[in-house]
Backbone as CSV, one residue per row, in Angstrom:
resi,resn,N_x,N_y,N_z,CA_x,CA_y,CA_z,C_x,C_y,C_z
1,MET,-69.712,49.258,9.618,-70.386,49.649,10.854,-70.766,51.123,10.793
2,ARG,-72.008,51.431,11.155,-72.486,52.806,11.092,-71.781,53.654,12.143
3,PRO,-71.335,54.849,11.773,-70.652,55.697,12.756,-71.615,56.172,13.841
4,ILE,-71.071,56.556,14.971,-71.854,57.140,16.062,-72.097,58.603,15.718
5,ARG,-73.354,58.974,15.637,-73.722,60.316,15.195,-73.875,61.250,16.406
6,LEU,-73.229,62.419,16.319,-73.164,63.342,17.451,-73.840,64.667,17.140
7,LEU,-74.434,65.252,18.178,-74.907,66.632,18.131,-74.166,67.404,19.211
8,LEU,-73.474,68.488,18.834,-72.733,69.307,19.783,-73.607,70.484,20.212
9,VAL,-73.791,70.648,21.517,-74.602,71.751,22.034,-73.737,72.568,22.990
10,ASP,-73.279,73.727,22.524,-72.398,74.594,23.307,-72.568,76.005,22.763
11,ASP,-72.549,76.996,23.645,-72.818,78.358,23.189,-71.579,79.087,22.692
12,HIS,-70.433,78.414,22.617,-69.212,79.039,22.115,-68.900,78.501,20.711
13,PRO,-69.130,79.286,19.668,-68.922,78.806,18.285,-67.503,78.319,18.019
14,LEU,-66.499,79.026,18.553,-65.119,78.610,18.309,-64.835,77.263,18.950
15,PHE,-65.369,77.047,20.147,-65.175,75.753,20.801,-65.862,74.648,19.999
16,ARG,-67.082,74.904,19.536,-67.800,73.899,18.733,-67.035,73.576,17.459
17,ARG,-66.542,74.623,16.805,-65.838,74.401,15.539,-64.577,73.583,15.750
18,GLY,-63.819,73.937,16.787,-62.595,73.183,17.056,-62.877,71.764,17.465
19,LEU,-63.874,71.576,18.347,-64.208,70.229,18.801,-64.740,69.389,17.652
20,ARG,-65.521,69.998,16.778,-66.043,69.268,15.613,-64.911,68.778,14.731
21,ALA,-63.923,69.634,14.513,-62.783,69.239,13.679,-62.015,68.091,14.321
22,LEU,-61.855,68.143,15.642,-61.113,67.097,16.335,-61.876,65.776,16.333
23,LEU,-63.161,65.827,16.640,-63.965,64.599,16.657,-64.082,63.996,15.265
24,GLY,-63.990,64.842,14.244,-64.066,64.345,12.873,-62.915,63.446,12.502
25,GLN,-61.837,63.481,13.294,-60.691,62.615,13.021,-60.893,61.216,13.574
26,ALA,-61.888,61.047,14.456,-62.153,59.725,15.031,-62.954,58.908,14.030
27,PRO,-62.471,57.743,13.632,-63.124,56.978,12.564,-64.542,56.541,12.873
28,ARG,-64.874,56.348,14.161,-66.206,55.830,14.496,-67.200,56.936,14.827
29,LEU,-66.748,58.197,14.838,-67.619,59.294,15.241,-67.932,60.204,14.056
30,GLN,-69.161,60.719,14.034,-69.577,61.643,12.984,-70.417,62.757,13.608
31,VAL,-69.922,63.981,13.531,-70.685,65.126,14.025,-71.677,65.524,12.945
32,CYS,-72.963,65.394,13.258,-73.977,65.660,12.237,-74.725,66.963,12.491
33,GLY,-74.322,67.682,13.548,-74.970,68.963,13.801,-74.408,69.625,15.027
34,GLU,-74.665,70.922,15.144,-74.242,71.663,16.325,-75.252,72.755,16.611
35,ALA,-75.349,73.117,17.888,-76.324,74.115,18.310,-75.736,74.983,19.404
36,GLY,-76.204,76.235,19.474,-75.703,77.161,20.462,-76.586,77.301,21.683
37,ASP,-77.789,76.705,21.639,-78.688,76.745,22.789,-79.660,75.573,22.697
38,ALA,-80.488,75.421,23.723,-81.389,74.271,23.785,-82.430,74.304,22.677
39,GLY,-82.947,75.491,22.383,-83.952,75.594,21.331,-83.418,75.158,19.979
40,GLU,-82.215,75.589,19.655,-81.596,75.199,18.390,-81.327,73.701,18.370
41,ALA,-80.937,73.147,19.510,-80.707,71.703,19.600,-81.991,70.929,19.321
42,LEU,-83.107,71.386,19.865,-84.387,70.710,19.635,-84.781,70.770,18.165
43,ARG,-84.502,71.893,17.521,-84.805,71.988,16.086,-83.961,71.001,15.287
44,HIS,-82.698,70.844,15.656,-81.839,69.869,14.981,-82.382,68.454,15.160
45,LEU,-82.837,68.135,16.366,-83.297,66.773,16.664,-84.572,66.427,15.909
46,ARG,-85.327,67.423,15.467,-86.511,67.149,14.653,-86.133,66.741,13.237
47,GLU,-84.898,67.095,12.852,-84.473,66.851,11.473,-83.425,65.757,11.338
48,VAL,-82.659,65.531,12.405,-81.520,64.608,12.319,-81.607,63.563,13.430
49,ASP,-81.341,62.319,13.082,-81.299,61.231,14.058,-79.882,61.141,14.612
50,VAL,-79.731,61.305,15.933,-78.401,61.263,16.533,-78.333,60.172,17.592
51,ASP,-77.099,59.730,17.877,-76.869,58.708,18.894,-76.447,59.314,20.231
52,VAL,-75.696,60.414,20.175,-75.180,61.042,21.395,-75.295,62.556,21.275
53,ILE,-75.778,63.180,22.344,-75.814,64.640,22.434,-74.744,65.064,23.426
54,LEU,-73.740,65.805,22.968,-72.728,66.378,23.857,-73.248,67.732,24.305
55,LEU,-73.563,67.853,25.584,-74.335,68.994,26.089,-73.564,69.796,27.130
56,ASP,-73.380,71.075,26.862,-72.798,71.975,27.863,-73.901,72.391,28.835
57,ASN,-73.518,72.712,30.062,-74.512,73.124,31.048,-74.785,74.625,31.000
58,HIS,-73.757,75.406,30.662,-73.894,76.860,30.685,-74.359,77.365,29.317
59,LEU,-75.657,77.248,29.079,-76.262,77.696,27.830,-77.097,78.937,28.090
60,PRO,-77.257,79.799,27.092,-78.125,80.971,27.271,-79.586,80.551,27.389
61,GLY,-80.333,81.237,28.219,-81.736,80.890,28.393,-81.890,79.694,29.309
62,VAL,-82.190,78.555,28.730,-82.371,77.311,29.482,-81.026,76.624,29.666
63,ARG,-80.660,76.324,30.904,-79.403,75.637,31.175,-79.459,74.206,30.649
64,GLY,-78.273,73.622,30.467,-78.211,72.273,29.914,-79.005,71.253,30.708
65,VAL,-78.825,71.249,32.049,-79.529,70.255,32.872,-81.037,70.449,32.795
66,GLU,-81.483,71.699,32.611,-82.908,71.970,32.511,-83.478,71.544,31.166
67,ALA,-82.617,71.388,30.168,-83.063,71.013,28.830,-83.059,69.508,28.606
68,ILE,-82.480,68.748,29.534,-82.328,67.300,29.321,-83.669,66.622,29.067
69,GLY,-84.695,66.971,29.847,-86.002,66.349,29.682,-86.567,66.552,28.292
70,ALA,-86.502,67.779,27.783,-87.018,68.073,26.455,-86.190,67.389,25.374
71,LEU,-84.870,67.359,25.564,-84.001,66.686,24.595,-84.283,65.187,24.579
72,ARG,-84.494,64.619,25.756,-84.795,63.192,25.856,-86.115,62.870,25.159
73,GLU,-87.094,63.763,25.331,-88.398,63.547,24.694,-88.284,63.648,23.179
74,ALA,-87.449,64.583,22.707,-87.283,64.769,21.266,-86.464,63.652,20.631
75,ALA,-85.533,63.074,21.401,-84.673,62.001,20.876,-84.534,60.923,21.939
76,PRO,-85.580,60.117,22.156,-85.584,59.149,23.261,-84.490,58.098,23.188
77,ARG,-83.978,57.818,22.011,-82.942,56.789,21.883,-81.529,57.356,21.987
78,ALA,-81.407,58.667,22.013,-80.076,59.292,22.069,-79.539,59.313,23.497
79,CYS,-78.229,59.138,23.637,-77.563,59.290,24.927,-77.205,60.761,25.117
80,ILE,-77.264,61.219,26.351,-76.932,62.612,26.656,-75.701,62.629,27.548
81,LEU,-74.628,63.205,27.032,-73.350,63.248,27.741,-72.996,64.701,28.011
82,MET,-73.003,65.088,29.291,-72.643,66.453,29.646,-71.150,66.671,29.397
83,LEU,-70.809,67.804,28.806,-69.410,68.198,28.592,-69.314,69.652,29.024
84,THR,-68.816,69.893,30.226,-68.952,71.201,30.859,-67.728,71.534,31.710
85,VAL,-67.656,72.783,32.147,-66.564,73.200,33.024,-66.941,73.086,34.497
86,SER,-68.222,72.892,34.786,-68.666,72.908,36.175,-68.156,71.706,36.950
87,GLU,-67.452,71.962,38.043,-66.957,70.907,38.913,-67.776,70.819,40.197
88,GLU,-68.978,71.397,40.185,-69.842,71.375,41.359,-70.587,70.047,41.441
89,ALA,-70.518,69.405,42.598,-71.209,68.130,42.790,-72.712,68.284,42.586
90,GLU,-73.253,69.439,42.954,-74.684,69.662,42.793,-75.086,69.646,41.321
91,ASP,-74.229,70.193,40.439,-74.532,70.174,39.004,-74.499,68.748,38.466
92,LEU,-73.531,67.968,38.930,-73.463,66.562,38.532,-74.718,65.821,38.979
93,ALA,-75.102,65.997,40.250,-76.282,65.313,40.768,-77.528,65.733,40.006
94,ALA,-77.649,67.034,39.710,-78.812,67.521,38.973,-78.867,66.918,37.572
95,ALA,-77.699,66.790,36.924,-77.664,66.213,35.580,-78.085,64.748,35.602
96,LEU,-77.596,63.998,36.569,-77.961,62.588,36.657,-79.439,62.422,37.003
97,ARG,-79.948,63.270,37.900,-81.371,63.216,38.225,-82.226,63.489,36.991
98,ALA,-81.753,64.420,36.153,-82.518,64.794,34.963,-82.448,63.739,33.867
99,GLY,-81.489,62.797,33.990,-81.415,61.714,33.016,-80.189,61.691,32.132
100,ALA,-79.155,62.467,32.485,-77.921,62.428,31.695,-77.261,61.068,31.829
101,ASP,-76.613,60.625,30.756,-75.929,59.330,30.750,-74.474,59.439,31.177
102,GLY,-73.966,60.656,31.307,-72.584,60.830,31.714,-72.280,62.288,31.966
103,TYR,-71.142,62.533,32.610,-70.755,63.897,32.975,-69.239,64.002,32.861
104,LEU,-68.778,64.776,31.878,-67.348,64.953,31.651,-66.985,66.422,31.766
105,LEU,-65.787,66.674,32.275,-65.260,68.027,32.320,-64.596,68.367,30.988
106,LYS,-64.540,69.644,30.675,-63.938,70.056,29.410,-62.422,69.905,29.418
107,THR,-61.851,69.556,30.552,-60.421,69.245,30.602,-60.145,67.819,30.144
108,THR,-61.194,67.052,29.854,-61.031,65.672,29.391,-60.258,65.644,28.081
109,GLU,-59.318,64.714,27.973,-58.525,64.595,26.748,-59.355,63.994,25.620
110,LEU,-58.914,64.231,24.396,-59.684,63.829,23.226,-59.917,62.326,23.177
111,ASP,-58.871,61.526,23.435,-59.042,60.084,23.359,-60.004,59.595,24.439
112,GLN,-59.981,60.237,25.616,-60.902,59.871,26.685,-62.337,60.251,26.318
113,LEU,-62.501,61.393,25.667,-63.834,61.825,25.237,-64.401,60.859,24.211
114,CYS,-63.582,60.463,23.245,-64.047,59.513,22.222,-64.437,58.181,22.858
115,GLU,-63.628,57.739,23.813,-63.930,56.486,24.508,-65.229,56.613,25.304
116,ALA,-65.429,57.770,25.940,-66.642,57.989,26.725,-67.880,57.943,25.843
117,VAL,-67.792,58.513,24.661,-68.918,58.486,23.727,-69.282,57.041,23.389
118,GLU,-68.281,56.237,23.100,-68.540,54.842,22.765,-69.111,54.088,23.963
119,ARG,-68.661,54.434,25.169,-69.132,53.735,26.361,-70.594,54.046,26.669
120,VAL,-71.008,55.300,26.509,-72.410,55.602,26.798,-73.323,54.948,25.774
121,VAL,-72.861,54.841,24.542,-73.653,54.140,23.519,-73.785,52.666,23.883
122,ALA,-72.746,52.117,24.520,-72.768,50.711,24.938,-73.580,50.494,26.213
123,GLY,-74.043,51.584,26.840,-74.879,51.442,28.024,-74.231,51.797,29.336
124,ASP,-72.997,52.292,29.299,-72.308,52.685,30.529,-72.677,54.115,30.919
125,SER,-72.533,54.412,32.200,-72.602,55.788,32.683,-71.178,56.245,32.948
126,VAL,-70.752,57.307,32.275,-69.353,57.724,32.324,-69.229,59.051,33.057
127,ILE,-68.362,59.081,34.068,-68.182,60.279,34.876,-66.688,60.531,35.063
128,SER,-66.272,61.784,34.903,-64.875,62.131,35.149,-64.517,61.805,36.595
129,PRO,-63.348,61.226,36.853,-62.981,60.784,38.206,-63.143,61.832,39.301
130,PRO,-62.700,63.091,39.107,-62.891,64.063,40.191,-64.362,64.254,40.533
131,MET,-65.231,64.176,39.533,-66.656,64.349,39.770,-67.248,63.111,40.429
132,LEU,-66.754,61.949,40.082,-67.243,60.725,40.713,-66.919,60.738,42.200
133,ASN,-65.718,61.183,42.535,-65.332,61.279,43.947,-66.217,62.270,44.696
134,LYS,-66.531,63.388,44.049,-67.390,64.385,44.684,-68.805,63.852,44.875
135,LEU,-69.278,63.077,43.908,-70.614,62.507,44.028,-70.675,61.511,45.180
136,VAL,-69.644,60.687,45.301,-69.593,59.729,46.406,-69.605,60.473,47.739
137,THR,-68.811,61.546,47.843,-68.784,62.337,49.076,-70.152,62.926,49.369
138,LEU,-70.807,63.434,48.340,-72.124,64.033,48.513,-73.143,63.003,48.985
139,MET,-73.076,61.812,48.426,-74.041,60.768,48.768,-73.794,60.199,50.159
140,ARG,-72.570,60.363,50.674,-72.254,59.854,52.007,-72.764,60.780,53.107
141,GLN,-73.193,61.975,52.730,-73.739,62.888,53.715,-75.170,62.459,54.031
142,PRO,-75.444,61.992,55.246,-76.747,61.397,55.577,-77.932,62.284,55.245
143,GLU,-77.791,63.574,55.491,-78.933,64.448,55.302,-79.243,64.687,53.837
144,ARG,-78.281,64.310,52.929,-78.501,64.582,51.516,-78.500,63.320,50.683
145,ALA,-78.072,62.216,51.272,-77.884,60.999,50.489,-79.165,60.539,49.835
146,SER,-80.297,60.640,50.546,-81.547,60.122,50.002,-82.009,60.906,48.789
147,ALA,-81.509,62.128,48.650,-81.939,62.957,47.530,-81.079,62.752,46.302
148,GLU,-79.977,62.043,46.423,-79.071,61.891,45.297,-79.396,60.654,44.486
149,PRO,-79.105,60.678,43.185,-79.496,59.597,42.291,-78.505,58.457,42.286
150,SER,-78.980,57.300,41.841,-78.061,56.242,41.439,-77.603,56.592,40.045
151,CYS,-76.708,55.833,39.476,-76.151,56.195,38.169,-76.866,55.466,37.050
152,GLY,-78.205,55.450,37.089,-78.959,54.855,35.996,-79.555,53.532,36.388
153,ASP,-80.495,53.064,35.603,-81.179,51.810,35.885,-80.323,50.636,35.435
154,GLY,-79.457,50.175,36.319,-78.628,49.009,36.000,-77.418,49.341,35.173
155,ALA,-77.215,50.607,34.819,-76.061,50.964,34.007,-74.800,50.904,34.844
156,ARG,-73.712,50.499,34.232,-72.427,50.501,34.912,-71.856,51.911,34.914
157,THR,-71.186,52.290,35.999,-70.546,53.587,36.070,-69.071,53.413,35.774
158,VAL,-68.601,54.110,34.751,-67.217,53.966,34.322,-66.537,55.314,34.422
159,ALA,-65.434,55.386,35.153,-64.669,56.626,35.270,-63.613,56.656,34.183
160,THR,-63.519,57.814,33.494,-62.488,57.955,32.480,-61.157,58.197,33.162
161,ASP,-60.063,58.201,32.393,-58.745,58.468,32.950,-58.718,59.872,33.530
162,GLU,-57.795,60.095,34.450,-57.707,61.375,35.140,-57.403,62.501,34.161
163,PRO,-58.258,63.552,34.092,-57.966,64.680,33.219,-56.910,65.576,33.824
164,VAL,-56.415,66.491,33.014,-55.411,67.429,33.484,-56.021,68.299,34.577
165,ALA,-55.292,68.514,35.682,-55.812,69.298,36.793,-55.929,70.758,36.403
166,VAL,-56.950,71.416,36.927,-57.154,72.835,36.678,-56.751,73.595,37.921
167,ASP,-55.834,74.548,37.792,-55.367,75.295,38.945,-56.415,76.292,39.433
168,ALA,-57.104,76.946,38.507,-58.067,77.970,38.901,-59.322,77.322,39.442
169,PRO,-59.901,77.845,40.520,-61.100,77.254,41.087,-62.312,77.416,40.206
170,SER,-62.359,78.450,39.374,-63.495,78.664,38.491,-62.979,78.874,37.078
171,PRO,-62.762,77.788,36.308,-62.226,77.913,34.959,-63.227,78.597,34.040
172,PRO,-62.784,79.178,32.940,-63.687,79.868,32.031,-64.608,78.881,31.356
173,PRO,-65.766,79.343,30.817,-66.741,78.459,30.192,-66.180,77.654,29.035
174,ALA,-65.213,78.178,28.336,-64.596,77.453,27.224,-63.224,78.054,27.009
175,PRO,-62.296,77.261,26.428,-60.970,77.806,26.204,-61.010,78.966,25.233
176,ALA,-60.615,80.133,25.653,-60.609,81.285,24.765,-59.527,81.093,23.720
177,PRO,-59.830,81.446,22.456,-58.815,81.288,21.427,-57.587,82.126,21.756
178,ALA,-56.440,81.509,21.671,-55.219,82.226,22.017,-54.969,83.336,21.009
179,PRO,-54.530,84.502,21.465,-54.212,85.577,20.530,-53.000,85.195,19.706
180,PRO,-52.841,85.834,18.537,-51.690,85.506,17.688,-50.375,85.555,18.437
181,SER,-50.229,86.516,19.378,-48.973,86.640,20.107,-48.668,85.377,20.903
182,ALA,-49.743,84.693,21.380,-49.529,83.467,22.148,-48.960,82.378,21.247
183,LEU,-49.477,82.249,20.045,-48.947,81.253,19.118,-47.532,81.623,18.694
184,GLU,-47.294,82.903,18.561,-45.954,83.343,18.175,-44.941,83.051,19.280
185,ALA,-45.451,82.903,20.506,-44.547,82.602,21.622,-44.051,81.164,21.577
186,LEU,-44.708,80.320,20.786,-44.300,78.922,20.679,-43.062,78.803,19.804
187,SER,-42.187,77.908,20.183,-41.022,77.631,19.344,-41.458,76.838,18.121
188,GLU,-40.568,76.724,17.164,-40.890,75.972,15.950,-41.239,74.525,16.295
189,ARG,-40.504,73.926,17.210,-40.784,72.553,17.631,-42.143,72.465,18.330
190,GLU,-42.442,73.453,19.173,-43.720,73.436,19.884,-44.892,73.576,18.922
191,ARG,-44.744,74.411,17.915,-45.811,74.551,16.910,-45.981,73.239,16.143
192,GLU,-44.874,72.587,15.864,-44.910,71.306,15.170,-45.666,70.272,16.002
193,ILE,-45.375,70.237,17.295,-46.049,69.294,18.195,-47.515,69.661,18.362
194,LEU,-47.817,70.952,18.455,-49.205,71.387,18.579,-50.024,70.954,17.367
195,ALA,-49.443,71.054,16.184,-50.140,70.620,14.974,-50.445,69.122,15.022
196,LEU,-49.503,68.342,15.547,-49.721,66.904,15.657,-50.772,66.587,16.718
197,ILE,-50.801,67.363,17.804,-51.846,67.202,18.814,-53.208,67.445,18.182
198,ALA,-53.299,68.474,17.336,-54.559,68.804,16.676,-55.007,67.704,15.722
199,ARG,-54.068,66.880,15.286,-54.422,65.741,14.425,-54.764,64.507,15.229
200,GLY,-54.775,64.659,16.547,-55.195,63.565,17.409,-54.100,62.611,17.820
201,GLN,-52.840,62.971,17.592,-51.746,62.060,17.932,-51.441,62.095,19.431
202,SER,-51.155,60.929,19.986,-50.739,60.811,21.380,-49.271,61.194,21.506
203,ASN,-48.792,61.317,22.750,-47.376,61.629,22.964,-46.479,60.580,22.325
204,LYS,-46.878,59.327,22.456,-46.078,58.243,21.891,-46.011,58.357,20.360
205,MET,-47.146,58.659,19.737,-47.180,58.796,18.279,-46.352,59.995,17.830
206,ILE,-46.445,61.099,18.584,-45.666,62.287,18.236,-44.175,61.986,18.344
207,ALA,-43.788,61.261,19.389,-42.382,60.905,19.562,-41.876,60.094,18.378
208,ARG,-42.704,59.161,17.904,-42.308,58.354,16.749,-42.230,59.203,15.483
209,THR,-43.216,60.091,15.312,-43.254,60.929,14.112,-42.028,61.828,14.028
210,LEU,-41.652,62.411,15.162,-40.546,63.374,15.184,-39.206,62.737,15.550
211,ASP,-39.239,61.442,15.876,-38.025,60.710,16.242,-37.341,61.360,17.445
212,ILE,-38.149,61.619,18.486,-37.616,62.156,19.735,-38.168,61.329,20.890
213,ALA,-37.642,61.508,22.080,-38.090,60.746,23.240,-39.482,61.204,23.674
214,GLU,-40.271,60.259,24.172,-41.618,60.588,24.633,-41.577,61.571,25.803
215,THR,-40.563,61.437,26.663,-40.433,62.385,27.784,-40.202,63.805,27.275
216,THR,-39.485,63.919,26.171,-39.260,65.233,25.567,-40.571,65.817,25.066
217,VAL,-41.394,64.964,24.473,-42.705,65.414,23.992,-43.547,65.923,25.157
218,LYS,-43.536,65.188,26.275,-44.324,65.592,27.441,-43.904,66.965,27.948
219,ILE,-42.602,67.220,27.948,-42.106,68.523,28.400,-42.585,69.621,27.456
220,HIS,-42.499,69.364,26.155,-42.966,70.349,25.173,-44.466,70.611,25.344
221,VAL,-45.239,69.568,25.587,-46.688,69.728,25.755,-46.988,70.604,26.962
222,GLN,-46.263,70.393,28.045,-46.447,71.228,29.236,-46.170,72.691,28.922
223,HIS,-45.113,72.934,28.157,-44.779,74.308,27.780,-45.866,74.901,26.879
224,ILE,-46.403,74.093,25.978,-47.449,74.561,25.063,-48.692,74.969,25.842
225,LEU,-49.124,74.114,26.771,-50.316,74.416,27.568,-50.124,75.705,28.357
226,ARG,-48.930,75.848,28.936,-48.661,77.049,29.734,-48.685,78.298,28.864
227,LYS,-48.042,78.243,27.704,-47.965,79.418,26.835,-49.314,79.783,26.225
228,LEU,-50.174,78.791,25.998,-51.492,79.060,25.416,-52.539,79.351,26.485
229,HIS,-52.153,79.209,27.764,-53.067,79.461,28.886,-54.288,78.545,28.818
230,VAL,-54.047,77.266,28.537,-55.107,76.258,28.526,-54.700,75.138,29.470
231,THR,-55.634,74.224,29.745,-55.385,73.207,30.758,-55.407,71.783,30.229
232,SER,-55.705,71.573,28.948,-55.715,70.213,28.429,-55.323,70.198,26.960
233,ARG,-55.011,69.020,26.459,-54.646,68.858,25.059,-55.819,69.189,24.153
234,VAL,-57.047,68.854,24.595,-58.222,69.165,23.773,-58.320,70.668,23.563
235,GLN,-58.162,71.423,24.645,-58.243,72.874,24.533,-57.121,73.416,23.650
236,ALA,-55.934,72.870,23.792,-54.813,73.289,22.943,-55.104,72.957,21.478
237,ALA,-55.670,71.776,21.244,-55.990,71.376,19.872,-57.064,72.275,19.278
238,VAL,-58.040,72.687,20.100,-59.072,73.610,19.611,-58.429,74.924,19.184
239,VAL,-57.502,75.426,19.995,-56.782,76.643,19.630,-56.037,76.447,18.324
240,ALA,-55.384,75.308,18.178,-54.611,75.034,16.962,-55.511,75.016,15.726
241,VAL,-56.630,74.319,15.835,-57.553,74.226,14.699,-58.084,75.602,14.319
242,ASN,-58.436,76.390,15.342,-58.988,77.716,15.079,-57.971,78.687,14.486
243,HIS,-56.689,78.340,14.580,-55.638,79.178,14.008,-54.956,78.516,12.811
244,GLY,-55.601,77.510,12.260,-55.116,76.927,11.008,-54.009,75.910,11.144
245,LEU,-53.715,75.468,12.371,-52.718,74.417,12.554,-53.400,73.069,12.589
246,GLY,-52.688,72.010,12.203,-53.260,70.670,12.284,-53.956,70.248,11.023
């Protein structure tokens, strides 16, 4: 079976590099290119046939939602899946109006992201649950409901599992790479678990690998996220990859 070919469009090179390494571990996914802005993405699409475009909204120059039309024209058969930090209902509505096939927050876990990619290829519209709830609220407002989109022409709307909650109201555009001191703050066990997270292992798999209780793994993961100042396993794994772990 041919792998699902991906183009990553994000203006943070470290985030792209880490995400590319993580997605490369998924057997059905193949990252065939990456771009830092819409113009670079369009140049890639002239040369490479892709199935899914993972698109950030906060790009230099032309924003992601503003580039959807041009990307769709350049690759009419490709699915466009937003992967962004914006939790604004208006950004979600704008992306769907422009023709995006899904909208995920960057707090989405790796296994959920991989599943979402497969779902949009299968014809589903995938939206992170907090954003789906916000869209429903927005559409229930009579004065604005008529302006909001449906979720595609006959496409099913599928909500991914609940991502890790973000405490800050305005999270940063991408997880900043943790300084060496942050990694040094991790215990030997925590570094061991972080490396396994970077290899795509679930809590259950890590527990089996290390022969410890799954609840113990969950506690260690919470400590890792706190010490690295990140909000999800994907972000922690990106930090790990960028620092040679995993």
